[in-house]
C-alpha positions in Angstrom: 187.8 69.9 165.2 186.4 66.5 164.2 189.5 64.8 165.4 189.3 66.4 168.9 185.6 65.4 169.2 186.3 61.8 168.0 189.2 61.6 170.5 187.1 62.8 173.4 184.3 60.3 172.5 186.8 57.5 172.3 188.3 58.3 175.7 184.9 58.5 177.3 183.7 55.2 175.8 187.0 53.5 176.9 186.5 54.7 180.5 182.9 53.5 180.5 183.8 50.1 179.1 186.6 49.6 181.6 184.1 49.8 184.5 182.2 46.9 183.0 185.2 44.6 183.3 186.3 45.6 186.8 186.0 42.9 189.5 183.5 43.8 192.2 183.5 42.9 196.0 181.1 40.1 196.8 179.4 39.1 200.0 179.7 35.5 201.4 176.1 34.7 200.2 176.9 36.0 196.7 180.1 34.0 196.7 178.2 30.8 197.2 176.7 31.1 193.8 180.0 31.8 192.1 183.0 29.6 191.1 186.3 30.2 193.1 189.1 30.6 190.6 192.0 31.4 192.9 193.5 34.0 195.2 195.3 37.3 194.7 197.5 39.2 197.1 198.8 42.8 197.3 201.2 44.7 199.5 202.6 48.2 200.0 199.2 50.0 200.2 199.1 53.1 202.5 195.3 52.8 203.1 192.7 50.1 203.3 191.0 51.7 200.2 194.3 51.5 198.4 194.7 47.8 199.3 191.1 47.1 198.1 191.9 48.9 194.8 195.0 46.8 194.3 193.2 43.6 195.0 190.3 44.5 192.7 192.8 45.4 189.9 194.6 42.0 190.3 191.3 40.1 190.4 190.2 41.8 187.2 193.5 41.0 185.6 193.1 37.4 186.5 189.7 37.3 184.8 187.6 37.4 188.0 184.2 39.2 188.2 184.2 39.3 192.0 186.5 39.1 195.0 186.2 38.7 198.7 189.0 40.1 200.9 190.1 37.4 203.4 193.0 39.1 205.2 194.7 42.4 205.8 197.8 43.2 207.7 199.1 46.6 208.8 202.8 46.1 209.5 204.2 49.4 208.3 202.4 49.2 204.9 199.1 47.4 204.4 199.0 44.0 202.7 196.2 41.5 202.2 194.7 38.6 200.2 191.4 38.0 198.5 189.6 35.0 197.1 188.6 35.6 193.5 185.4 34.3 191.8 183.9 34.1 188.3 
């Protein structure tokens, strides 16, 4: 029983700590106070929310704390780019 409780607690804490490291969308005024560290792109999303999730994941993987979507295209599947900031 202790093992099950410990596992449940570990999973919960892992999920909470993941949110701390996720990149967040930033407004143009917020971006002015941040350092641009590059760009990311994603393709193949079926919705705009899916595209945003892909870009946020790639931004976080690149070490960014924020991102600003700069383009989106809807030729069959949705693709787009974002500037990433730290």
